[in-house]
N, CA, C and O atoms as a GROMACS GRO file, in nm:
protein
  268
    1UNK      N    1   0.085  -0.118   0.000
    1UNK     CA    2   0.000   0.000   0.000
    1UNK      C    3   0.089   0.124   0.000
    1UNK      O    4   0.200   0.123   0.054
    2UNK      N    5   0.039   0.227  -0.060
    2UNK     CA    6   0.112   0.353  -0.065
    2UNK      C    7   0.123   0.412   0.074
    2UNK      O    8   0.035   0.393   0.158
    3UNK      N    9   0.230   0.484   0.096
    3UNK     CA   10   0.250   0.546   0.228
    3UNK      C   11   0.171   0.676   0.236
    3UNK      O   12   0.199   0.772   0.165
    4UNK      N   13   0.075   0.675   0.324
    4UNK     CA   14  -0.002   0.795   0.354
    4UNK      C   15   0.005   0.816   0.504
    4UNK      O   16   0.008   0.721   0.581
    5UNK      N   17   0.007   0.942   0.543
    5UNK     CA   18   0.010   0.971   0.686
    5UNK      C   19  -0.126   0.942   0.749
    5UNK      O   20  -0.226   0.925   0.678
    6UNK      N   21  -0.128   0.936   0.880
    6UNK     CA   22  -0.254   0.913   0.951
    6UNK      C   23  -0.354   1.024   0.919
    6UNK      O   24  -0.473   0.998   0.903
    7UNK      N   25  -0.305   1.147   0.910
    7UNK     CA   26  -0.392   1.261   0.880
    7UNK      C   27  -0.448   1.252   0.737
    7UNK      O   28  -0.564   1.286   0.714
    8UNK      N   29  -0.366   1.206   0.643
    8UNK     CA   30  -0.413   1.191   0.506
    8UNK      C   31  -0.520   1.082   0.499
    8UNK      O   32  -0.621   1.098   0.429
    9UNK      N   33  -0.499   0.972   0.570
    9UNK     CA   34  -0.601   0.866   0.574
    9UNK      C   35  -0.728   0.915   0.641
    9UNK      O   36  -0.838   0.882   0.597
   10UNK      N   37  -0.714   0.994   0.747
   10UNK     CA   38  -0.830   1.051   0.814
   10UNK      C   39  -0.908   1.140   0.716
   10UNK      O   40  -1.031   1.134   0.712
   11UNK      N   41  -0.838   1.220   0.639
   11UNK     CA   42  -0.902   1.307   0.542
   11UNK      C   43  -0.977   1.226   0.437
   11UNK      O   44  -1.090   1.261   0.401
   12UNK      N   45  -0.918   1.120   0.388
   12UNK     CA   46  -0.985   1.034   0.291
   12UNK      C   47  -1.113   0.978   0.352
   12UNK      O   48  -1.218   0.978   0.287
   13UNK      N   49  -1.105   0.930   0.474
   13UNK     CA   50  -1.225   0.875   0.540
   13UNK      C   51  -1.335   0.980   0.555
   13UNK      O   52  -1.453   0.949   0.537
   14UNK      N   53  -1.296   1.102   0.588
   14UNK     CA   54  -1.395   1.208   0.605
   14UNK      C   55  -1.456   1.250   0.472
   14UNK      O   56  -1.578   1.264   0.460
   15UNK      N   57  -1.371   1.270   0.372
   15UNK     CA   58  -1.421   1.320   0.243
   15UNK      C   59  -1.492   1.212   0.163
   15UNK      O   60  -1.596   1.238   0.102
   16UNK      N   61  -1.439   1.093   0.162
   16UNK     CA   62  -1.499   0.986   0.082
   16UNK      C   63  -1.603   0.910   0.164
   16UNK      O   64  -1.716   0.891   0.119
   17UNK      N   65  -1.565   0.867   0.282
   17UNK     CA   66  -1.656   0.786   0.364
   17UNK      C   67  -1.774   0.863   0.421
   17UNK      O   68  -1.884   0.809   0.429
   18UNK      N   69  -1.750   0.989   0.459
   18UNK     CA   70  -1.858   1.068   0.520
   18UNK      C   71  -1.908   1.179   0.427
   18UNK      O   72  -1.997   1.256   0.465
   19UNK      N   73  -1.853   1.188   0.308
   19UNK     CA   74  -1.894   1.287   0.207
   19UNK      C   75  -1.888   1.430   0.259
   19UNK      O   76  -1.978   1.510   0.233
   20UNK      N   77  -1.782   1.464   0.331
   20UNK     CA   78  -1.767   1.599   0.384
   20UNK      C   79  -1.694   1.688   0.283
   20UNK      O   80  -1.610   1.642   0.206
   21UNK      N   81  -1.730   1.815   0.285
   21UNK     CA   82  -1.662   1.914   0.200
   21UNK      C   83  -1.526   1.948   0.262
   21UNK      O   84  -1.494   1.904   0.373
   22UNK      N   85  -1.446   2.027   0.188
   22UNK     CA   86  -1.317   2.073   0.242
   22UNK      C   87  -1.338   2.143   0.376
   22UNK      O   88  -1.268   2.115   0.473
   23UNK      N   89  -1.436   2.236   0.380
   23UNK     CA   90  -1.459   2.314   0.502
   23UNK      C   91  -1.504   2.225   0.617
   23UNK      O   92  -1.459   2.242   0.730
   24UNK      N   93  -1.593   2.132   0.589
   24UNK     CA   94  -1.642   2.042   0.694
   24UNK      C   95  -1.531   1.952   0.746
   24UNK      O   96  -1.517   1.932   0.866
   25UNK      N   97  -1.452   1.897   0.654
   25UNK     CA   98  -1.340   1.812   0.694
   25UNK      C   99  -1.238   1.892   0.773
   25UNK      O  100  -1.184   1.844   0.873
   26UNK      N  101  -1.211   2.013   0.729
   26UNK     CA  102  -1.115   2.100   0.799
   26UNK      C  103  -1.162   2.125   0.941
   26UNK      O  104  -1.083   2.116   1.035
   27UNK      N  105  -1.289   2.158   0.958
   27UNK     CA  106  -1.344   2.184   1.091
   27UNK      C  107  -1.330   2.061   1.180
   27UNK      O  108  -1.288   2.072   1.296
   28UNK      N  109  -1.366   1.946   1.127
   28UNK     CA  110  -1.361   1.821   1.204
   28UNK      C  111  -1.217   1.785   1.243
   28UNK      O  112  -1.193   1.728   1.349
   29UNK      N  113  -1.121   1.817   1.155
   29UNK     CA  114  -0.981   1.784   1.181
   29UNK      C  115  -0.909   1.894   1.260
   29UNK      O  116  -0.798   1.872   1.308
   30UNK      N  117  -0.971   2.010   1.272
   30UNK     CA  118  -0.908   2.121   1.344
   30UNK      C  119  -0.796   2.188   1.266
   30UNK      O  120  -0.699   2.237   1.323
   31UNK      N  121  -0.812   2.191   1.132
   31UNK     CA  122  -0.713   2.254   1.045
   31UNK      C  123  -0.786   2.348   0.949
   31UNK      O  124  -0.910   2.352   0.948
   32UNK      N  125  -0.712   2.424   0.869
   32UNK     CA  126  -0.775   2.516   0.775
   32UNK      C  127  -0.815   2.441   0.647
   32UNK      O  128  -0.763   2.335   0.615
   33UNK      N  129  -0.910   2.501   0.575
   33UNK     CA  130  -0.951   2.445   0.446
   33UNK      C  131  -0.833   2.445   0.348
   33UNK      O  132  -0.823   2.356   0.263
   34UNK      N  133  -0.744   2.543   0.361
   34UNK     CA  134  -0.626   2.548   0.275
   34UNK      C  135  -0.536   2.427   0.301
   34UNK      O  136  -0.480   2.370   0.207
   35UNK      N  137  -0.522   2.388   0.426
   35UNK     CA  138  -0.442   2.270   0.460
   35UNK      C  139  -0.506   2.144   0.404
   35UNK      O  140  -0.437   2.054   0.358
   36UNK      N  141  -0.638   2.137   0.408
   36UNK     CA  142  -0.709   2.023   0.347
   36UNK      C  143  -0.676   2.016   0.199
   36UNK      O  144  -0.651   1.908   0.146
   37UNK      N  145  -0.674   2.131   0.132
   37UNK     CA  146  -0.638   2.135  -0.010
   37UNK      C  147  -0.496   2.085  -0.034
   37UNK      O  148  -0.470   2.013  -0.130
   38UNK      N  149  -0.406   2.124   0.054
   38UNK     CA  150  -0.266   2.078   0.044
   38UNK      C  151  -0.258   1.927   0.062
   38UNK      O  152  -0.191   1.858  -0.014
   39UNK      N  153  -0.327   1.876   0.164
   39UNK     CA  154  -0.330   1.731   0.188
   39UNK      C  155  -0.388   1.659   0.066
   39UNK      O  156  -0.335   1.557   0.021
   40UNK      N  157  -0.497   1.713   0.014
   40UNK     CA  158  -0.563   1.650  -0.100
   40UNK      C  159  -0.470   1.643  -0.220
   40UNK      O  160  -0.463   1.539  -0.287
   41UNK      N  161  -0.400   1.751  -0.248
   41UNK     CA  162  -0.306   1.752  -0.361
   41UNK      C  163  -0.196   1.648  -0.341
   41UNK      O  164  -0.159   1.577  -0.434
   42UNK      N  165  -0.145   1.638  -0.218
   42UNK     CA  166  -0.040   1.541  -0.188
   42UNK      C  167  -0.093   1.398  -0.203
   42UNK      O  168  -0.025   1.311  -0.258
   43UNK      N  169  -0.215   1.373  -0.154
   43UNK     CA  170  -0.276   1.241  -0.165
   43UNK      C  171  -0.290   1.203  -0.312
   43UNK      O  172  -0.251   1.094  -0.353
   44UNK      N  173  -0.346   1.294  -0.392
   44UNK     CA  174  -0.366   1.265  -0.534
   44UNK      C  175  -0.233   1.238  -0.604
   44UNK      O  176  -0.223   1.146  -0.685
   45UNK      N  177  -0.131   1.317  -0.573
   45UNK     CA  178   0.001   1.299  -0.634
   45UNK      C  179   0.062   1.164  -0.593
   45UNK      O  180   0.111   1.090  -0.677
   46UNK      N  181   0.058   1.133  -0.462
   46UNK     CA  182   0.119   1.010  -0.413
   46UNK      C  183   0.050   0.885  -0.465
   46UNK      O  184   0.115   0.782  -0.488
   47UNK      N  185  -0.081   0.892  -0.484
   47UNK     CA  186  -0.156   0.775  -0.530
   47UNK      C  187  -0.169   0.770  -0.681
   47UNK      O  188  -0.207   0.666  -0.737
   48UNK      N  189  -0.138   0.880  -0.748
   48UNK     CA  190  -0.151   0.884  -0.893
   48UNK      C  191  -0.296   0.888  -0.940
   48UNK      O  192  -0.328   0.841  -1.048
   49UNK      N  193  -0.383   0.946  -0.857
   49UNK     CA  194  -0.523   0.960  -0.897
   49UNK      C  195  -0.547   1.102  -0.944
   49UNK      O  196  -0.480   1.195  -0.899
   50UNK      N  197  -0.643   1.118  -1.035
   50UNK     CA  198  -0.667   1.250  -1.094
   50UNK      C  199  -0.796   1.316  -1.045
   50UNK      O  200  -0.816   1.436  -1.068
   51UNK      N  201  -0.882   1.241  -0.979
   51UNK     CA  202  -1.011   1.297  -0.938
   51UNK      C  203  -1.054   1.235  -0.806
   51UNK      O  204  -0.997   1.137  -0.759
   52UNK      N  205  -1.157   1.296  -0.747
   52UNK     CA  206  -1.214   1.242  -0.624
   52UNK      C  207  -1.278   1.106  -0.651
   52UNK      O  208  -1.278   1.019  -0.564
   53UNK      N  209  -1.332   1.087  -0.770
   53UNK     CA  210  -1.390   0.958  -0.806
   53UNK      C  211  -1.283   0.849  -0.807
   53UNK      O  212  -1.306   0.741  -0.753
   54UNK      N  213  -1.169   0.877  -0.867
   54UNK     CA  214  -1.059   0.780  -0.866
   54UNK      C  215  -1.011   0.755  -0.724
   54UNK      O  216  -0.976   0.643  -0.688
   55UNK      N  217  -1.008   0.860  -0.643
   55UNK     CA  218  -0.967   0.845  -0.504
   55UNK      C  219  -1.067   0.758  -0.429
   55UNK      O  220  -1.027   0.673  -0.349
   56UNK      N  221  -1.196   0.778  -0.453
   56UNK     CA  222  -1.300   0.696  -0.389
   56UNK      C  223  -1.283   0.550  -0.428
   56UNK      O  224  -1.291   0.462  -0.343
   57UNK      N  225  -1.259   0.525  -0.555
   57UNK     CA  226  -1.239   0.388  -0.602
   57UNK      C  227  -1.117   0.326  -0.532
   57UNK      O  228  -1.123   0.212  -0.486
   58UNK      N  229  -1.008   0.401  -0.524
   58UNK     CA  230  -0.887   0.353  -0.456
   58UNK      C  231  -0.916   0.323  -0.309
   58UNK      O  232  -0.876   0.219  -0.258
   59UNK      N  233  -0.986   0.414  -0.242
   59UNK     CA  234  -1.016   0.398  -0.099
   59UNK      C  235  -1.100   0.275  -0.072
   59UNK      O  236  -1.077   0.204   0.025
   60UNK      N  237  -1.197   0.249  -0.158
   60UNK     CA  238  -1.283   0.131  -0.142
   60UNK      C  239  -1.203   0.004  -0.170
   60UNK      O  240  -1.212  -0.092  -0.095
   61UNK      N  241  -1.126   0.002  -0.277
   61UNK     CA  242  -1.047  -0.116  -0.313
   61UNK      C  243  -0.942  -0.149  -0.208
   61UNK      O  244  -0.903  -0.265  -0.194
   62UNK      N  245  -0.895  -0.048  -0.134
   62UNK     CA  246  -0.790  -0.071  -0.035
   62UNK      C  247  -0.844  -0.076   0.108
   62UNK      O  248  -0.767  -0.072   0.203
   63UNK      N  249  -0.976  -0.083   0.122
   63UNK     CA  250  -1.037  -0.100   0.253
   63UNK      C  251  -1.031   0.022   0.344
   63UNK      O  252  -1.049   0.010   0.465
   64UNK      N  253  -1.007   0.140   0.286
   64UNK     CA  254  -1.003   0.261   0.366
   64UNK      C  255  -1.145   0.307   0.396
   64UNK      O  256  -1.174   0.351   0.508
   65UNK      N  257  -1.233   0.296   0.298
   65UNK     CA  258  -1.375   0.330   0.312
   65UNK      C  259  -1.458   0.214   0.260
   65UNK      O  260  -1.417   0.144   0.167
   66UNK      N  261  -1.573   0.194   0.319
   66UNK     CA  262  -1.664   0.089   0.273
   66UNK      C  263  -1.795   0.152   0.234
   66UNK      O  264  -1.842   0.244   0.299
   67UNK      N  265  -1.854   0.101   0.126
   67UNK     CA  266  -1.983   0.150   0.081
   67UNK      C  267  -2.078   0.038   0.067
   67UNK      O  268  -2.194   0.059   0.030
   0.00000   0.00000   0.00000
């Protein structure tokens, strides 16, 4: 599995698993929406995904989120 930090995995669970927006995820994590954007860009780059849909597919296939 690709190396993601605990915070990056938490963000994936919030955005994909709980369908939260940047602002909602930021509030829940206690960080700024800008930091969420930075995390998201890093996640997409590290996993080689181009969209939230591809990220959702990756998260489900790797057991990060269940639907």
